[in-house]
N, C-alpha and C positions, 0 to 999 in steps of 0.2 A: 376608358380604365387605365387605372394608375399606373407611371409605368414599372412603379415599385414590384406591382406584384414583379418584373422580371425576378430580383433577389428572389420572390418565394419557388418561381420558376425552376431557377438552378439550384438551388436546394432539390428541389423534388429532380431534378435530371439528376444529378447525384448521387440519390436515393436510389434511382431505378439502374444507378450503375453504368450510366453514359459517360463514356471520353469525356475528361475534362476537359479539352478542349473543346469538342462538338459543346457541350455544356455550356462553354462560356459564348460561342458563336450565339448559338439559336438564343440564351438570354439576351442575347445585347442586339439580335436582331427584332424579339419581342419589346424592347424597350424601345425601339429608334421605331417602331409601329406603332406604338403609344403614344411617342410623343413627335409626331407630328410627318411619319411616314419614315420608309427605310430610301434609302437614295444610295443604288447597288454599287456607282463609281465611290462615293465615298468609302460602301464597307469594303471592297476590294485596295481600293488605295489605303485604308488604316493599316488592314492586314499584311498588305506588304511593308507601310510605313515602321510596320512594328520587328518583322525581320531583317529589313535595307539597313542595315546598322552597323557600324564597321564596331564599339562596344560588343553589339551581340557576340557579331563573329568569334572573340574570346571564350564562349559557352565550348562548342563543339573543340577548337583548338587545347584549351585544360584539359577537354574529357579526352583529347589524344595524347597527351601529353602523361597523363594518369595510366592508359590501357597499354602506352610503352613503352612504360617504366613496369609495370607486370610483368609483364613477356622479357623483358631481355634481362632480366634477375637483378635489377636496382634494390627491389623488398627483402630478396635474401642479402645483400649486402649491408643493406639500411639496419637490419636486424643483428646482424653478426657487430657490427659497429654497435651500435646501440648498448649489447650484451657487454661489451669491455670496457666500453662506461658503466655504468649503474648495474651492472647484474650481479656485484659484489655488496651490495646493498642488503638490507632484511626485506625478505619476498622478495630476490633480483630480477624473475623474471618476470615480475610484475609491474616493477620499474620500467623494463626492457619494454612493455607492451605501449607502454605509456609514450616513451620518452620516442620508439620508431614511429610511433601513429602522429605524433607532433613532428618529427623533422617530414617524413612521407605525405603529412596535410596541405605542407609545403610546396608539392610538384603535383596533389593530385586534385585535392577541393571538394574532390565530393566525401562522403562518408562510407558508400556501397565499393567506393572504391578499395576502399581502406581496410573494412571487413574482408570480404572476398578475398584481392590482396594478400595483404599481411595476414590475415586473422588465420586463415590456413599455417603458415610457418609457427605464428605466437600460439595458436591452443596445441597445437603437436608439441610444440619445443618443450610445452611447459607441463605437459600431462608426463610426457617421454624424463622431465624432472621430478615430478612427484607433485604435483598441485592437481589439487581435486578439479574436474572437468568444470564443476558449478562456478567456482573462483575465477576459473581460466576463459569461458567464454564469457561472464561477467565482463570482467574488466576489459575482454577486446571487445566486449557493444559497446561499452561508454565510452573508451577510448577513441570509436570509431568515430565520435562526435567533434573532433576538434578539427576534421579535415576541411566541413563548412565554414570553421571559424576563420582560421592560419591561412591566411592568404597564399594562394588565390582562393579562391569562392565561388564558385556558380551561381548559390542563392544570390552573394549580394552581386555579382553582377545582373543578375534579372530585377534585382531588387535596383541595384542603380540605376539601370536602363529605362524602368519605369518611372523612376520618383524623381531625376536628373539628381537623383546627388554625385556627387562623383563618386567614379569607381575607387582613384590615385583614393582617398579619403577612405571609402571602405575598408580598401585592401587594408592600412594602414593601424585602420581601430579595430581591427579583429588581433590585434597583435597579444596585447597586454589582455584581455579577457582568453582567449588562448591559453596564456602562459598561465592567467590564475588558473582557469581549470584544470587543466595538465599539475600545477604544483599541490590543488587538493586529491588528484587521481591520486600521488605518490604518496601525499601526504594519509591518504588511507589504504593504500596497497601496506603500507610499513604498519600501522598498526593490527588489521586481518595478518598479517604475514607472519609478527610475533607472539599474535593469543595463539593461532592456528599451527608456528613451528616452521613455516615454509622454506625450504631451503637455501641458499644463496651461495653464488659462483666465488670462486676464491678470487682473492685480492688480484689485477692482471699486474704482471712486470712490464718492466719499460718496454721489451722488446714486442711483444706481444703488444701494450698497449697503441704503438708508434706504427707497426703492422695493423690495427684497426684502422687508427687515425688513417693511412694510407690507402684504404680500402673504401671507408666509405665520404675520403674527400671530394673525389669528384663527381658524386651521389647529393651531395651535401650545397654542394656550391648552386643545384637549381633555385630553392628558394631565395638563396644568396643574391644572385646575378636579377631575378623576378624584383626580391624586394627594392635591391640596389638603382635597376636599372629605373623603374616605377620615382622610387625617393627623389633620385638626382635630378631627373626629365628627361633621361636623355633616349628612352620609349618609352611608349603608352603601354595601360593595361592588357590591349588587343595585344598589342607587339611582343609584349612579354609572351604569353602564352605561346606565339608562335617561337620564339626561340626557344622556351622550355621544350617545344614542339622536337625541333632543329639537333637540340642537346641531348633526350634522350636516342634521336635517331641514334647519334654519332655514339654516344655508349653502348646501344645496342649492339649495331652495326661494325664499329670501327675498333673501338677498344676493349670490350666484354667478348666481339663475337658470341653473339647467343641466342644472334634473330638474325636472318637472310632477309632480302626484297621480298620474298614472297611472303614472309613471318609478317612484314610491316602491311603490307595489302591486306591481307588480313586484319590485322588491325585496325585501317581504317576502314574496311568494311565493315567492322561490329561499330568502330565510333559513330559512322554514318548514321546506321540505324538506329543507335543510342539516340543522336543529334535530333534527326526527323520529331521524333513527339515533342521533343522539348521547342522545335523552333517553330510549328502546329499551335504549340501553346503560347508565345509568346507573343504568335500572330492575333490569334484572337482574344487575350487579352489586352493587346492595344484599340480591338475593336469595341471590346467591351468599358474598357475606363473612357473613350472614347463615348459612347452611349451613358454611360452613366454620366460625363458631366451636361453633355447636350438635354438630358430629362433633369437636371440642377439633382440628382439623387441625392452626391456629396454634399451639396450645399442644406439641405434640409435635413439630414444627418446629422452633419456639424451641429444644427441649432436647435435639433434637438438634445443633441449632448452638450449641448455650452451650457444648456439651461443646467445641467446638474453636475457639471463640471468644472472647476475653475481653478486647478492646477493640474502642470505636466507632470507629476508624478502621479497623480492620481490616473490622470490618463495612461500612463504607461504603465502603473499596475494593472489597471482594466483590463487594456491588452497583452501583457501575458496571460493574466487567467485563461480572457478568449482563446488564444493561442494553444496555451496549454491542452486546452476541448479540443481544436480542430487539428491539431498537429496530431491527435488517435486515429484522426478518420481519412486525414487531407496530406498527398507526400506535399514535400517543403516548397518545391517552386511553384504547386499549381497554387498553393495558401497564399505562397507575394504575390502570384501573381494576380488572383483575385480580388485579396484585401487593402494591396500598398495602394490602389488608388483613389480606395474608402478612408481610409486611415493616414493617406499624409493629408488631405487639406485639413481633417481634425489638428491635427499634430501640428501643423503652418500655423492656424489662426492660436494654437497653444504657447506658441513657441519655442515647440519644441524640437533639437537639431534633428534634421531628417539622417545622419549619420549613424546619430545614435540611438535613434529608432529604428533601424535599418540593421543596427548588430543586436539589439533587442529581439526584434523577431524573428532573426535566422537562429538566435539561442535560445529561445520559447520552443521553436519548431523542432529543432536539433534532440530537444527529449522528445517527441511528440516521433522520432523517427527510432526508437526503441521501446515506445508503447503500445501494448493491443490496441484496436484491431487489428489493424495496417499498418503498423511500423517494421518499414524497408530493412532494419539493420537488422531487427529480431529476425525476420524469417531468413538473411543469410547466413551469420551466426548458427542459428537452427539448422541450418545443409549444414555448414563447414564446419560444426563443428559436433553433428551428428550427437543432438543434447536435445530431447523432449520441452514441449513449450514453456510446460507447467513450469517446471524447474526453472526454465533460466529466465523466467518473470520473476519465480520468488526469488531467485541469486542476483537479481538486478536491483531491486529496494534500495537496498543502504547505497546506490549508485542514484537513484532516481535521486534521493534526499539531497547529496551531495551537491548534482550538477542544479538543483533548486537553489540552492544557496547560492552556487557559483551566479545565479541568475537574476537574484537578488542583490547581490554585490554590483552587479556590471546593471541594472538598472536602478539605482537608487542613487549610484554612484558617476555622475554623467565623466567625468573625466577619465575613466578609466576607458574609455571609446576616442574623448574626442585630446585628447592632449597630442598622441604623437602625429597624429595632419594635422595639428596646429603650430606642431616645431615645426613640422615640412612645409605650414605654409598653404596646404591642402582644404579647401572649405568643403562647405557640407553642400 
């Protein structure tokens, strides 16, 4: 039987509702059986090799840092800081929502942490100020997609681990696309707010601005420390994750005193639970990638695709279309784990920059977290904002258009992703 049937089996297992890690593992075993037999020593070795990685250690560490930030009151302080900075613009709290998410993205690296943590604060504040619930929940959902684009980013760590692209380069590559997304969101907030006559805060005085800067200074140092440390080569992305954890714990325990050691233990326990599934996924995806290479499936797909595609832009646009569909049905990290071993050989043969490909993949899949039927951010905001799903999806339509516009800019203009890494001499 042809090993290609392994991809059909993988799809069938997904449709049956089998967890992604198990689906990958079973499909890998099937492919290996069809291409020479299963060697259990190889199976165990490849799965262990997938997670026995210094780089992948950053995933649970960034998760822990984000959970600690939510627990120790950093999110409240960030929101107040952002409100003083931009709350006086038309539709002030909409801009606050975007800016707070942009800053918090530099700490947590996940969309769900943003939507669940900051989202609760943002939606309540906007409703209390007179914004309608549809707009409040829609902007909260859309701004949370900044999490996996702005460094640090867990999806980018997983992509870099599987593809071999530099994690440091991927982190820096996300800065400009994230800024483009944030600015476009703020532009749409302004247009909608003027049209609907949403309220805005009074222009802050100097003392109020100074007090807000003092309160927001320490939390805002987190992304600065991470990026400067990686940029200057003082520490690796994984070491920056550990530093972020220590920094968050110090803020919570000794500076703000909003969490004790018992609370930290609870956060650690929660993070371990969240990390187990991710590590299982990475382990089986490494085995799946090995099985694909052994059966020469990427080479087969590359040969067939190369017959119809002779330009990297055409390839990237096809990837975007495919991932927009995939993102509607599959969680981001799972999609990256499955598709990266297939897409990277094709991209390499066409001369596509792997850092650029990684940003395009993650940005495209971020639209998926807002898309029915399985968008995780949709469910988080639906729960936090207590809004019917149909209303939320309807309110998100202009934000989908904006995000796709941002995606096209990033896809067609490679320099938006590669300029900063090249400036820092970090290769893809």
